[in-house]
N, C-alpha and C positions, 0 to 999 in steps of 0.2 A: 401538522404534516407528518404522515407516517414515515419513520426513518427507513431508509433503504438498507443501510449497513447495520449488522449486529455483531460488534466485536467482543471478544472475550479471551482471557488467558487460557491456554491449553493446560498448563501445569500450575501448581501452587507457586507463589512468589519466590520461594527458596529453591525451586527446581529449575529445569532447563527453560530458557526463554523461548516463547512461541506465542503468537497471537493469531487466532482464527477469526476471520471476518466473513460471516455468512451473509448472503444476499437475499433480501426479501423478494418474493415473487419469482425467483429463478433458482434452479438447482445448481448453484455454483458458489465458490468461495475463494478468497485470497488468504495467503498465509504470510505472516511476517516472522522471519527466522524459522529454522528447521531443527530445533532441539528435539528431544524425544516426543513422538506423537503417538505412542502406543495406546494412550488413553482415548484417542479419537476412534470412533467406530469406522469401519471401512466405508460405509455410505457417505460419511462426511469427508473422508480423505478423497473419495472419488469425485467430489464436487470441486476440488481445488484445481484452478486453471492457471494461477500465477503464484509464485513463491518469491518473496523479496528477502534476501539473506544479507545481514549486516556484515558478517565476516565468517571465516570458516574455523574458528576455534571449535573444539569437539562438541561443546554444549550448545552450539548454535547450528550444527550441521549433522549431528549424529542421526537425525531422523530421515536423512536422504535414503538410506537403505530400505526403511520401512515404507516410505512413499513409493519407491521403485517396486518393491515386492507386491504391494496392493494393486498398482496400476499395470503391472506386467501382464501381457496377454489380452489387453483391452485396446480398442480403437480409441486412443486418447492422446492428447498433446498437452504437456505441461511446460510453461515458460518459467525459467529460473533467472534471477538477476542477482549479481554479486559483485564483489570488489575486484581490483586488478588481479590477474592470475586465476580467476575463477574457472574459466573454461578448461584450462589444463587440469585443475583439481577435479572437476566433474569427469573429465576424460579418464584420469587415473583411477578414480573410484569405480567407474564402469568397467575399466579394463581389468580390475581385480577379480572379475568373474569370468567364467567360460560361457560362450554364447553359441556353441556349435549346433544347437538344435532349433534356434529361433526362426530359421527359414521355414519351418513347418507350421508356424503360427498363421492363422487366418487374418490376424489383426496386426497393426503396426503401431505400438506405443512409441511415442517420440518425445524427446526433450529438446527444447530450444533454450540454450544457455547464453546469457549476455553478461559481459563484464564491463564495469564503468571505471574509466580512468580519470585522473585530474584533467580539467579543461573540457569536461563534458563529451569526450570522445570515448570510444570503446570498441569492443568486438562482439560478434554474435556467431554462434555455431549451432548446428543441429546434430542430434544423435538419434538414429532410428533403430528400433529393436531388430527389425528384419535385416539390417545391415551390420548386426553385431555391435551396435552402439559405437561405431567408429565416427570420429569427428568429421563432419562434412559441411559444405556450404559456408565455410568460414568467411566472414565479411566484416569490413570496418563499419562502424555505426557512430552517428553523431547524435548525442542526447541533448538537443538544444534546450536551454533554460533548465537543465537538469531534469527534463521530462523523460521518464522511463517508459511509460505506457499511457496510451490514451484511446478511449473508445467513446461511443456516442454520449454516455451519461456520466463519465468519470475520467479521472487521470491520476497518475502517481508520479510524484516528484521525489528527488533524493538530495541529500547533502553528504559530502564526503568528509568524515570526521577523523580525528587523530586518536588512535588507541595504541600507539607505538607501531601499529600497522593501520592501513586504511580500514575504516569501519563506516558503513552506510547507515544513515537515518532515513526514514521514509514518511511521506505524507500522502494519504489516499483522500482525494477530494471529489465529492459528488458535484457535478455541474448544477447550475441553477435549476430549481424546480419551477417549471413554467406551466401554470394551469390556465386553461381557456375558459372564460366566462361566457357561456352560450347566450345568456340574455343580452350581453353587450354586442355579440356578433349579430343577433337578431336585429338590434337597434340600428346596426350599420348595414343591414341588408345582406349580410354574409352568412354562409352555411359552413358547417363542420365538414372537413374533407382533407385529402392528402396534402393540400397546399399549406396546412398548418405546420407540417414538418419543416418546411422552408422558413416559416416565421420563427419557430422555436430555435432552429439552427442559427438564424441571424442574430437572435437575442443572445444565445450562448456565446457566439463569437464576438459579441460586443460591437456589432455593425453600427454605423452612424444612423441617427434617427431619420435622415433623409433618404436612406436606402429604399428603393422601390421593391415591393414584394408582390408577386402574382397572387391574386385572391380568387375566391369562387363565390359567386352571388347566388341568390335564390333561383330555383328552376334548374339547378345543376349546370349552369352556364358559366363560362369563364368570366370572372369579374375584372375590375380595373387593377392596374398597378397602383398600389397605395403605399404611402410612406410608412416606414417601420414605426416612427414615433406615434402616429395616430392608431396603428394596430395594437400597440402596447396597451392602449386603454381597454382592450378586451382581454387582457391577461392579468394574472396575479403572479408576481415573481418573488420567489423566496430562496434565500441562500441554501445550498445543499450542505450535507454533512462533511466534516473534516476529521479524519482519524490519523493520528501520528504515532510513530514508533521510534524511540531513541534508546540506544543501549551502547555500552562499551565505548565510552568517550571520556577523556580527561577534562577537568574543569579549567580549560584555558580560555583566554579571551577570544581566540579565533574560533574554537569549538562553540563557545557560548553564542557568539554572533550568528554563526551558521544555524544553530539549533533554533534560536529565537525567530530568525527569519523564516525557517521552514514550518514551525509549528504555530505561528501566530494565529490566534483566534480559533484554535482547534476545539472541536466538541469533545474529543477524547484524546488525551495524551498518555500513552503507555511509555513510561520512562524508568530507566534503572535507578534504584536507590540502594546501591550495594553496601554502603557503610553508613554508620552514624557520624555526625560531625566530629565527635571526639576522636574518631579514627581518620580524620581528614588527611593526615600525613601518609597513612597507609593507602588511602584512596588515591592520592596523587601518585604514589609509587606504582600502584597497579593500574593507573590510568582509568579510574572509574569515578562515578559521581557519589557524593554523599546524599542523604535524604534532604538535607538543608539546601544543598546546591541544586538538586532536582526541583525542589519547591521554588527556589529563586528563579530558575529558568521558566517554570510554569507561570509564576506571577508576572514576570516581565513580558511574557508572550500573551498574557490575557486568555489563557485556556479555560474552558468551562469545567472539565473533569480531569482528574489526574489519577492514574492507576499505576502504583509502583510495582516493580518486579525486579528480578535479578538481585535479590537480597542475599548477602553472604550467609552461608550456613552457620557462621559463628553467632548469628542472631536468632537461631532457632528458639522459638518460644518467646521472642522479644519483638515480634513483628509490629506490635502496637506502638513501640517506641519509634520505629522507622516511620510509620504512618503519621504519628503525632508530630514528629520533627518536620516532616514534609509539609503537612497541612498548616502548621503554625507559620511557616515561611510563605507558603503559597497564598494564604488568606490574609496575610498581614496588610494593613491599610497603608 
């Protein structure tokens, strides 16, 4: 199955944290954290539709101005997600500039900012260029089951971690790949048509096998209502990709439980490995993970690939030590 998501670190592991997820077959992308993005070409920045920000320490949010600068003057909307207080921080950042000429723009670049609070509640607000980026349409929001975003083929969930301030971890999950086997449809006297969207949606939603699905028979006439269970015989169902992002969290029992639950079975886990285990006391003081701790979380969650980042500059030239320590723990039997 051809992967839909193509994730990669924007910067080297010792520099600002930021993961760019390019979408195959569509001109769009997601971004996890917003450290420096000056290395990204403008065409890639303009693909970004959603940005998921763990917290607003400067190395995780300094790229906001560059994103704003590239998108300004274009008919585009970007969705931002962050921790408690995030909307005010976005508002203050935008208010630091003068916008007295934006009414002359023919386009209206806009930002939709959401902040997630404990208990899966939160707020959402909009900022429109042609209104001088003043906060408007502020509304409460319920993020049930920690679900931040959902669309036809994917969804994004979060976990609220402790970094002495709230810090968000994220999981981007592709919904089931559902392929239709035309030869099986032929055997059932059915034809390819718009009705297959209803079939796929029912499977993705986990509908019971006795759910009746409208079908389309040969001769382009409406077919019978058939049970989902029998129609599944004409499909091939494969799990979608799962990409996770974890950074800036202390190695506590509560954090570990939340991380493992969020990233379980991930195809890619981007996780901070800020310190070596010999500096575990410093890691605990700074509320970061060691490479061994990151590897332990990855092992317990059964992830397929681990990409370490957010490595402390003190280990410049020693990145292999970080990677070795992480892999020895992650791959331990």
